[in-house]
Structure formats: structure tokens, C-alpha cells
N, C-alpha and C positions, 0 to 999 in steps of 0.2 A: 407370049407366055404359054398359050396353048400348044405351040410346037415345042417349046422346051419340056413340057409335061408329058407330051407324046413321046418324045425322045427319051426321057427318063423311064417311062414305062416300057418302052422297047428295049432299053439296056437291062431293065430288071428282069424282063422276059428272057432275054438271051443268058443272063446270068443264071436263071432258073434252069435253062436247058442245059447249061454246062454243069451246075450242080448236080442235076439228075444223072448225068453221065459220071460224075465223081462218086455219087452214092452208090451207083450200080458197081463200079469198079471197087468200091470199099467192101461191098458184099461179096463180090468175087474174090477179093483178097483173103476174106475170112476163110473161104473154102480152101484156097491155096495154102494159107497158114496151117489149117488142121491137117491137110493131106501132106504137108511138107514139101510142096511143089515150089521149089526155090527159084527156078529159072522163069516160071510163069509168074511167081510174086514179083521178081526183079522187071520183067516186062511191064506188069500193071502198075509199078512205082513209077516207071519211066512215063507210061501214058498218063498217069496222074499228075505227074509233073509238068507236062506239056498243056493239059487242061487247066491246070493251076496258073500257067503263064497266061493263058487266054482270058482266064477270070480276072487276073491282075489287070490286063489291059482295059477289061469292061469296066472294072472299078474305077480305074483312072478316069475313063470316059464319063462315068455316072458322077464322080465327084466334080468334074468340069461343069457338067449340067447343074449339079446342086449348087455350086457357087453362083452360076448365072441366074438360077431360080432366086436365091437369097439376095442378089443384087436387085433383082426385079421387085422383090418384096420389101426391100429396104432393110434387111436383116442380116445379121451375122451368119456365115456358113455353120457355125458351131450350135446356133440356136435352131437351124432348120434340120430336124431329125425327121425321120419316117412318119412320126405321129403328127407333126406340124405339116408336112407336105400332104398328108391325108386330110387334115382339117381345112387347109386352104383350097385343096382341090374340091372337096364336098362343098365348100361354100361358093367358089367362084366358077368352078367347071364341073357341075354335077354329072354330065354326060361322059366324063373321064374318071370319075370317083370309083365306079364299079370295077373297071378294069385295073386300076391302080391298086385297089384293096385286094383284088384276088391275086394279083401277082406279088404283092408285099406279103400276104398272108401265105403263100406258096412258098416264097423265099423263106420265111421264118420257119416253116415246116421242114423244108429242105436242109436248113442249116442245123436244126434239132437232129433230124435223122443222121446227118453226116457226124455231127459231135458224138452221137450215141455209137455209131459204127465205128469211128476212130478208137474211142475208149475201149470197146469190146476187142477189137483187133489188138491194141496194145496190150491188153491183158493176156490175150491168147499168145502173142509173141513173148511176153514176159514169162508165161508158164513154160512155153517151149524152150526158151533159153535156160531157165531154171533147171529143167529137166535134162537138157544137154550138159550143163554144168555139173549136175549131180552125178550122172552117168560117166562123164570123163573123170570126176574126182574118184568115184568107186572103181573104176577100172584102170585107172593110171597109178602104179605104185609110186610113191615118193621115195627119196633117198632115205629118209628117216619114218619107217612105218609107224612109229609111236609105241607108247607102252599102255597096256590096258589093266584096269583093276580087276579083282576077282569079279566084280559084277558086270564086266564088259564095258565099262565107260573108260574114256581116254583120262589117263593120269594127268596129262597136261592140259589144263583148262583151254577151251577154244579149239582144241584138236579134234577133228573129225575122225570117225572110225573108218578103216578101209575094208574093202570087200576082200582084196587079195592082200595078205600079210605074208612077210617072210618069218620063216621061224628062227628064233634067236639061238 
């Protein structure tokens, strides 16, 4: 059981290392998004995908260990969450408890940072795409430029105003 827990802790440590790299990439992506560096952004997305694949391999290995730990404890793997592993480790293997807690706490922090960074990047991308869409709409005349009221609003509901109009 001690070997299983040591292996579990080692995998969590490796996952943390990969997550730190992904968080760093996510922060770098934010800068690339703001500066409009599309090629750099594409390269970062590719690197992130490779790191994600490595993370998936580690997650599979962690799950296999979690199944083995659950079997040793006579539990269902669905009942054996991080809190339960912490409890069992602190009760039966206190010398491993500190390391496990440090790595699991770090994992939780990294996941929170990554979630926040992804959300910020998604918002920046959405704002960039909205801006591009607006500029495209304003600068590309349609076949039917629309009719405007004396107040400057479009007479056709839902029709947006154009920057460049053709004179009737």
C-alpha cells in the first residue's frame, strides 16, 4: 500500500509540473492575444495540446493506481476521492501525509489558476473577434446598404448602420 501511495504522490507531482507549464503557456497566450500574434498563438496552442496529451497519460496512470488503492481498502473507486485518500494516508501512513497534502493542495491551486486564465483568454478572444466582426461589417458594403430614418437609425429593424453608404 505504501508503494501505491508513493506512486500516487509521484504522479500528482508530475501532473503539477505539467500544469505549471500549461498555466505559463496560458499566460503567454494572453499576451499573444492582446498583441495579435497569431503565429505565436498557434504555436502555443500546439504546445498546449502536446502537454495535454502527456497530462492525459498521467491521469490514466493515476486512475489505475487509484483503482488499486481502492481495492486494497475494500472500497469502490467512486468512493475514493482525494479527501478520502488524504484521510486514509494521514491515519495509516502519516509520514506520507505531508507530501500528499502539499501536492494535492498545489494541484487544486494550479487547476484554479488555469481555469481563471482560460476564462480570461476566452473573454479576450471573444472581444477580439467581436471587434474584427464589427470592423468587417462597417468597412464592407453590402449589396443593400439599407434605408435610414431622419434620426439616423435603420428603418429595417435589426439592420445595422454602415460606415460607408452608397448615395441613392
